[in-house]
Every structure is written in C-alpha cells, then in structure tokens.
N, C-alpha and C positions, 0 to 999 in steps of 0.2 A: 504494500500500500504506500503510495506517495504521500508526502506531507500535504499536497493539495487535496488528495482524496480524504486524508485524515481530517482535514479542517473544512470539508464540504459543509456548508450551512452555517459556519461560524462567522460572526460579524467581526471584521478586522478594521483597524483604524487606517491602515495603508496596505497597498497591494503587496503580496508576497514576492520577494526577489525570486527570479526564475530558478536560480541554482538551489534555493531552499525548496521551492514548490515541487520540483521534480525529484528530489532526493527520496530514497526509500526509507520509510519509518519502520523500525523494528518493534516499536512499542511506545508507550507514553506513561508518565507518572507525574504526581504532584509532590512526591517525597524524594528529595535529592539523594537520599541514602539508597534508594532502590533503582536509581538510574543506571542503565546499561548502554552499551554501544549502540548508536543510531536511534536512541529514544528521543522523544520531544519532552522537555521538562516544562510543566505548567506551573508557573510561580504566581501565587496570589496571596494576599494578606491573610494570616491566620489570626487566632484569638490573641496570640502573644508575639509572633514573629512574622515578618513579611518574607514570603518565600523567595523574593527577588534577591535576598541576601545570599542565597545559596546558588545563584546562577553560575558563577565561575566554577564552583565545586562540581556542578552537574556537567559542565562542558569538559572539565578535566577527566570525567568518567566516560567521555565519549558521546555525549549528547549531540544530536544534530543541531538543535536550536533551543532557545528558551521562548516560551509563549507567555505573555503577561499583559495585564492591563496597567501595571505600574510602569513608570518611566524607566528607560534604560539607565542603569547605574553608570556614572561617568567613567569608571575604571573597567567596565565590562568590554571584552573583546569577543566577538562572535555574533552569529545571527540572532536577532531579537525580533520576535513576531509580536506586533502590537494588537492586542485584543480590546474589544469594547467591554467585555465582562469576562473575568477569568473563570468562574465556576460554570457559568452557562456554556462557555466555550469548551470546558472540560467535559461537561455532560454530553454535548453534541459530538465531540471527538471520540469519547468513550463508546458511544452508541455506534459510530462509524467503524471504529476499530474492531468491535466485536460483532459487526454485521447485524446490529439491531435485534438482539434477542427478545426485546419486548414486543416484536411483531409475531413471535411464535410462542413465547412463554406468556401465559396470562397473568398480568400483574394485578394484585388487589392492594390498594393503598388505604390505610386506616388512619384518620386524623381526628383530633379532638383533644380537649384538655385532660380528661380522665377516661379510663376504660380501654385505651388503645391496646395495651399488652394482653389483657384478658380476652378481648375480642379477637385479636390475632391468633392466640392459642386455640380458641374455640373454632375459628374458621379453618385453621390448619387441621385440627382433629376431624372436622367434618369432611374436608377434602380427602384426607387419608382414608377415612371410612368409605368414601365413594370410590376408592381404588386409584387415586391420583398420586404421583410422586411429587412431593412439595418441597419448597424452600421457605424458610422463615427468617425474616430480619426483624428483630425486636429489641427493646431496651435491655432485655435480659441476656439474650444470646442470638447468634446466627446459626442456622443449621440446615443441612440438606439430608433428608432421610434421618438417619440416626447419628450422623457426623455433626459435632457441635463445636462452635468456636465462641470465645467470649466476645461480647459486644462493646466496642470502644465508643460508639455513638448510637443513639436511637436510630438515626438515619445516616448511613455512611456517605462518604463522598461519592459522586456519580461514577467515577471509575471503578470503585469497589463494588457498587451495586451491579454495574454491567458485567464486571468480571465474575461476580457471584452468579448472575443469571446465565452467563455463558457456561459456567461449570454445571449449573443445574440442567441446562439443555444437554450437555455432554453426557449427563447421567440419565438421560431420557425423562427428565422432569417436565412437568406441564404447567404448574401453578406456583407463583411466588407471592407470599403474603408478607406485607411489609408495613410496619408502623411508619408514618410520615409526620415528622415534627414540624411545628411552625417555623423553627429556625431553618430547617432544610428547605422548606418552601420559599421562605424569604430570601435565602442565600443562593437559590438556584441549584441545589443539589439534585433535584429531580427534574430539572429543566428539559422539556421536550419528551419526557418518558410517556409512553402510551399505556394508560391504565384501562384494563377491562372494567374494573369495578372500583369505585371510590366510596368509602364509608365515613360518615360523620357521627361521632359519639355525642359530644356536648361541648359547650363553651363556658368557661368560668375564668376568674382572674388567675393569670400566671404569666411569667416571662415578660412583665412590663418593663423590666430593666433592659430588655432587648428591643421590644416593639414600641415602647413608649406609651401607647394608648390601647384600650380594648378594641377600638375601631381598626387600628393597624394590625392587631393580633388576629382579629376575625378576618381581615382582608388577606392575610397570609394563608390562613386555612382555606379560604375560598379558591386560592390558586390551584388546589388539587382538583376542584370541580369545574372551574372556569379559568383555565390557564391563560396568561397574557398572550401567548403565542402557541400555535400548534393545537392538535386535537384534544378535546376533553375526554372523559371516560365514557364508555358505552353505557354504564349503569351507575346510578347514584343511590346509596342506601342512607336515608336521612331519618334522624330522630324526631318524631312528631311531638315529643314532650319538651323540646328545646327550641325556643323562639329563634335562635340563631340559625337554625336549619334552613329557614326560608331564604336567607341570603346565600346559602350554599347551592341552591337548586340550579342545575345546569340547564342550558337551553336544549331544545330538540336538535338532533334526534336521540339524545341520551334518554334512557328510560329510568324512572325513579320509583323506588319502593320506600314508603313511609312506614316506620315501625314504632310501636309504643303501646299504650294502654287505652288511648282515647279513640273516639269514633273516626277521627281523621286518619288513623293508621290503618293501612290495608293489611299489614302484618301485625297481629295483636296477640297479647298475652291475656288470658282470662283465668280466673280461679286460682290465683297465685297462693301457694303455701310455702312457707320457709321456716326451717328450724335448724337446730344444731347439725343435723345429718345432711342438710342440703335443701333444695327447693324443687317444686314441681308446679306445672301450670299447663293449661291447654293452649296450644298455638293455633291460631285461627288465620287461615290464608285462602282467599279465593274460594270460599265455600267449603274448604276442607278443615278438619280439626285433627291435631296430633298431640298426644300427651308427651310432655317433655319432663324428664327427670334429670337432675344435675347434682353433683357434689358441691357445687358453688352455693353460697348463701347470700341472702339479701336482695332487696328489690332492685338495686342498681345492677346486679348481675343478670336479672331478667332482661334488662335493656341490652346488656352486652350480648346475651344469647340471641336476642332478636336481631341485633345488628349482624352477627355472624350468620344467622339463618337467612337474613335478607341477601347477604353476599352469596351464600350458597345457592339460593334460588336463582340468582343471576347467571349461574352456571348450569341451570337445569337439574339440580340435585333434588330428589324427592324428599318429602317430609319425613318419611320413616328413616331414611339414611341420615337426615339432619338430626333426628332424635338419637340415633345410635352414636353419632359423632359427638354430640353434646354430652351424652352419658359417659363416654370414654374419656372426656377431657378432665384432667385434674386441674386445680388452680395453678396459675402461673406462679413461679417462685416469687415469694415476697408479696403476693397479693392476697391478703387476708389468710396467710399461711398459719396453720395451727401448730403450736409447739406443745407436745404431750410427753411429760415425764411422770405420768401417773397422778398428777395433782388434781384436787377436787374443784378446780376452777379452770376457766379457759384462758389460754394465753395465745394471742395472735400477733403476727408481724405484718404490717402493711406499708406500702410505698407512699401512702397519702402525704403529700407535701404542698398541697394548695388548700385554701379554705373550704372549697366545695368537696374535694376528695376527703378531707378530714371529717367534714360533716357526714358524708356518706358512710365512712368507716365506723364512726361512732354510732350512727343510727343502726347499722347492722349489728354492732356489739350490743346495743340496747335491745334489739329484737331477741338476741340469743340469751341475754342475761335473765329475762323472765322473772323479775323481782330482785335479782342480785344487783350489785353495783357495777358501774363501768369506771375503770381506772385507766386514764389515758396518759401516755407518755408521748411527748412530741418536742420537736425543735424546729428551727428555721435555718435555711441555708444562708451562708455568707456570700457577699458579692452578687446578690440576686435582689429581686424586687423587694424593697423594704416595706412597701405599703401593705403587703399581704400579711406581715408579721402580727400586727395587732388584730387583724381579722381572724387569723388562726387562733390567737389567744382567746378571743371572744367565743369562737365556736367551741373550743375545748372546754372553756369554763361553763358555757350555757348548757352543754349536752352531757357532760361527764359528772360523776359523783366525786371524783378526786382527780387531780392533775399533777403530773410530774413534768416540769419544764426543764429541758436540757439542751445540749448542743446537737446539731445535725452535722453538716459539713461547714464549719465556720470559715474555711479558706483564709483569706487575708484579714478578715475582720476579727475584732475582739469578741469572743463568745459571750462575755457578760453584756456587752452592748447589744448584741443580737437578742439575747434573752430579755433585756430591758424593753426592747421594742415590742416583743410579744406580751410582756407583762402589762403594757398599756391596755390591751384588750382583755386579758385574763383578769386583771385587777378590778375591772368593772363588774365582775360577777362575785358572788359570795361563796363560790366553790372552794373547798380546801385545796391548797396547792403547795408544792415544794419546788424549789429551784436548785438544780444540781448540774453544773456545767460538765462534769465528768460523766459521759454517757454510760459507761459500764456501771458506775455506782448508781446512776439514776435508774437503770434497769432493775437492779437489786431492790432499790427503794420501792419501785412500783409493784414488783412481785411480792415483796414482803408485806404489803398492805392487804393482799387479796385474801378473801375468806371463801369458803365453799359457795359455789353458785355465782361468783363474780366473773367478770371478763376483764382481762388486762390487755389493752391495745397498745402495742409499741409501734408508733407511726413515724413515717418519714423516710426510712432508709430501705425498707423492703429487702430486695435481693442483694443489695450492695454488701460487699465483703471488705470495705475499707471506710475510713473516715478521713476527710481532707482537712488537715489542720496546718495553717500557713501554706507552704508550698510542698508539703509532704503528704502522701497517702499512707496512713498507718492501718495495719490489719485490724479490722473490727467488723463484726457481724451480729446484728441484733438477735438472730436466731441462736447463735452459739452462746451469746451472753445470757439469753433467757434460759437455755438448757443448763448452763453452769449455775445460774442463780437457783433454779428449781432443784438441781442435784444437791446443792448446799442445804436445802430444806428436807432432804431425805425422803422425797416422795417415791413410791414404788407402785 
C-alpha cells in the first residue's frame, strides 16, 4: 500500500510530495516505540505529551514520514505530512490499512453515562448464545472468544480498534461489541467507523472537566448516532425512560427501537421482580412475550437487559435465544459484584463514580436490604469534574443509613481537599458518616459496622486493581480489601 492509498480520504493541509505519496507503507502507528521500517508515524497531542516530540526518534527507527496536525519542529529533518486533524486522520488511515473490517464485521457501539459495560457483556453473551464468534472492547477488558487482554482505555485509539477487528475477522468472527466513550467520540477515535447498531443507555452528569457543559457532553454522545461526516448506524437502540434519547434519534433510513417501561417503548419490561438471587420480568416485543431470568439485580439492570435485547433484535436474534443469553451472563467484574466470605450481610463492589450511578447502586442495595441498613463507602476522583463531588455526597447521605467517605483515585490533588468537596453535600444530611482518606482502612470501617441483614456498598472503583495517588498507581482492589476485612472477622 502506498502512502497515498494509506491516506485516501484524509484531509491534508498541503499536497503530499510525490516521493512520499508513492512510497510503500509497511504499517502505521501513533507510538514511536512501536515504529518499524517504512511505517508512517502519526504524532498528535496526548493527555501529557505531544507526540511530535518523538518525530526524530521515529525517523531514526526507519519511519517513512511523520503525519501530524502540529507544526513541524524547527530541528526536524524528514518528510512531514500536515494533517487537518490527527486522530481523524489516524482513524481513516487505520481503516484503509486494514481494508475496512467494519464493512464485514458488524460493529455494535454502546454509549451513555452508566450501564455501558453491563450492556456490552449482556449483548456479547446473547450473540455467543446465537452461535456468533464475538469480540468485546470494554472498560474492563478486551477479548476475542476466550482470549482476554487488559483494557488500557474504555475506547482504544482507532488503530487499535481496527487492528482488533482485523484479528477478529482473521479468527472468523462476525460481531464486535464495543463501549464508546464520550471522550472517544469527541476526540475522533471512532471517526468514520461504520456501526451496524448504536445503543444509548442514559445521560447524567460526568466528565464536565473535559466537555465543559452537559450540552457539549450530550453532543459528543450524539456523534455515534448522527456523525458529523460519513454514514450513521443502521439501527439505533434508545432508552425511552431518558429524555436525552430524543436528541440521539438518527434520521432515516436508520431504524430505531425504543426500550423501557412506558407505553412509548416498543420493547418493554413488565412484571419486574428483583431480589437477592436476581431478577425476572416479561419482555414484550411486537406482540410476543418472553420470560427473562437474570442473575443481575435491580431495576437499572432491567434497562441494561432491554438495551442488549434491542441490539440483539437488530441482528434478527429471536426472543428465546435472547432469554438464554441473558440467563448465561454473569455480572461484569466490579458491577454490583458480591463478595461472600460467609458473612451474615451482603457486601458488594460497584464502579459507581457519578451521582446518578451512585444513586442507582444505593437504590439497588436498598431493595436487597429489606429492612436492614445500607452502609455506603465512596470517594471522588482527583483531577476530574469537581462539581459532581458535593452531588455525590448528597446522594450518599440522602439514601444511605451510614456513610464512609474516603479516597478514590486522588491523582495530583490532595485527598483531604477532595473529601472536603464531597462533605459539602454529605454534611447537608443528618446521616452518620466517617471520613477516612486511607481506602483500605475505610473498607474495614464500613464492614465492621455491618450487622446481619445489612448491605455494605463499596462504590467507585469496581474492577480496578490499582489506586492512583500522585503520579503512581499502587496495587489496590476493593474486592480483595473486602475479603481481607471479612476474613479478619472470622466468618465461615
């Protein structure tokens, strides 16, 4: 493939020099450490470092040229391809290099503030039950069949997605299920990708440190359904219970399935029952009814199941197969995950790190407590949207019987300062609370409060196996901390 072919469809600031355009490109990458001979190095600003700083290093490794939207460094010698937008260019070039696997692999993209991971796991389980070979890109992990890789990002860079899809195709896969974050949509990480099905879960406050306003946040989500350029999805699966869904509705010829509890929803759940063992309901679709049984708990997971079912319907999968796929799906790691060491109360770990997600998690805990108390542990992330901290404090205080406020990932911020922001909301309630910045000690404090029949909710970190303090990631896992605390109490 020539560089001209690699960059077909990419917007350039100036025409390619002929000697560069006709050169044969052996590959491409955005990480200078992976550059090989005759690769094109795509250099764009990262969260910490501008990739243009590594242009000379890439050339020394044998790169054909550097492609960047940044100005050529004064001391750089070599071909410099001037791009209008770096990530959009990388997305287009990646699709070109791998011969557009999204034209053959059916992409399902799931976006929304909460529920993306659980919905992705549910949909993948249904697709596998239907006999398809699947790939999964989630906040927790990436996997093809039973091969699993850790997830560095909720939505990877476009080159990584296209490389992943090409590998899935090589293994005779047919469907790729992917969480699509608002960051990825705003930054162009999925620019030009063709989605068969796009799913919207909900919208509530998050990532305002990046987007600035809720309007901008919603607009980024909308890019999945109504992209600025290129084709939109063939199907849109929208939450009838969330008013933001209306702004996500794509134009014809895309087909739309509305899901929820209300009459507006064509795909509805009726007769919902939820307890400690799971939930059940009747799924109503196009005059058909199907009983759904799941090990997941809580009303919010009914919506996640409906979202996954809607996506499955877009692929022509029948209701009985959907029911089997839902029944086979265990909860995603760190999503209301139960920790059992024989104790007479329930301990769960959940990724809830927004006001709405925390509200949903506590309400599920309240359903399960059935007269017992709900003890909530939570913290707020550093270097992120400060405005949600008092909101989370207020939610925890209003809905819990006892609260332990602690650190999440403080990053470069002072943990005490972060906790003080949350205390503004928590302090407006009369709920008993304790503040302990050491998360390990805080987990012990929460669990030692519990009596038979109580529910202890450890919120915020979910599946994460680290805590970011300063510029270091230290080993820490809420699930292991909870098990250790329970073992200290000698439950069997």
